[in-house]
C-alpha positions, 0 to 999 in steps of 0.5 A: 052654518051661517056666513060670518066674518068672525075670525077665530083659531083654526087647528090642523090635526094630522091623521096618521095611517098605520099601513099602506092603502091598497086597491079596494080599501075603504078610506073611511074605515082607515081614517076612523081606525086611525082617529080611534088609535090617536084618540081623536074623533070628528066633530060637527063643524070639522072639515076633512082634507084628504090627499088624493094619493090614498084615494087614487090607490083605493080606487085602483088608479095604478098603471104598471109603467111596463105596459106603456109603450112610448111614442118616438116623440115622447122617447126623444123628449124624455131622452133630451131631458133625462125623463121617463118616456113612459110617464110622458106618454101616460101624461099625454094619454091622460090629457085633454090638451098640452099647454106648454112643452119646454125645458123638460116641463110638460104642462097639460090640461087633464080630462078634469080641467086641471092645469098641471105638470104631467097630467098630475101623474105621480110615481113617488110614494108608490113602489119606487118607480115601477108604477104610476098613480093617476088622479081619481077619475072623478074627485068630486064623486070620490069626496062625496063617497068618503063623506057618506061613508064617514057619516055611516060610520061616525054619525057626523057629516063633514065636508071633504076636500081632496087635494093634490100638489101643483106648481104655480105660474110665477112662483117657485115650489109646490102647494096643495090645491083642492081637486075634489069637494063635497059638502061645502062651497069652495068659494066665498063671495064677499062682493057687495060687502063693506071693508073696515073703512066702508069701501064696498068690495067689488072683486073679492071672491076667495078660494077658501077650498084651495086655502084649506088644502094649502093649510092642510099641506103643512101637516100632510107632507110627502115624507110622513104618514099623515095623508089626511087631516082635520081642519077645526074651527074654520067657519065654512059655507055648506052647500053642494060645491064642486071643484069646477067652481074653482076652474077658470074657463078658457074664455076668461083666462088671459094666460092660455 
């Protein structure tokens, strides 16, 4: 698909699942079944966006919190802010480093390189707080696996983006970020091109995978059963993209 500046209509089509995802389930099978039930189908040029929660569940990334023994430090921190010490301890285990620990908020760098609260560990929409859900071990690989499986089942090869909800410095509220990518370039580099006034762009590198993830979040909420959606009409750049293209190295990060 050629790079273009043409702007057209972009549609977001939610995919609603009928039942819970369990370890070992095929995400591709569940999505194809859901599309068939809703009389939808993948088309060439579509992009599939999937929330990480169903991917993590299918991959068995579940931890029984009863098996986690928090340290004295984690227990003291949790008691001070009325948190679950087991989740804090698990977040530390899943982190590469701790960036901030203040006012009850724990910001870590995960083993993947993501900067987020509690290493991305989630206890919502699992089983009421008994079990924690970890991020996929390798989200890019997970996206590639889903992409290949969908190609086998539908004959259509589409990019796949796996997302999670993160907070942001300087802004309130959560938004979706891409944490795994397969089949498209996550950045669009417009440097060297001219705007409508003839000015040559010098710093315009757009994080299109994150923008698509955030847009998909409008129809893939925590309170409905649509953990995936089709983005239709967006002209993406195909290629062997990886989420690591979106991660700013510490050497050029002015805020770490």
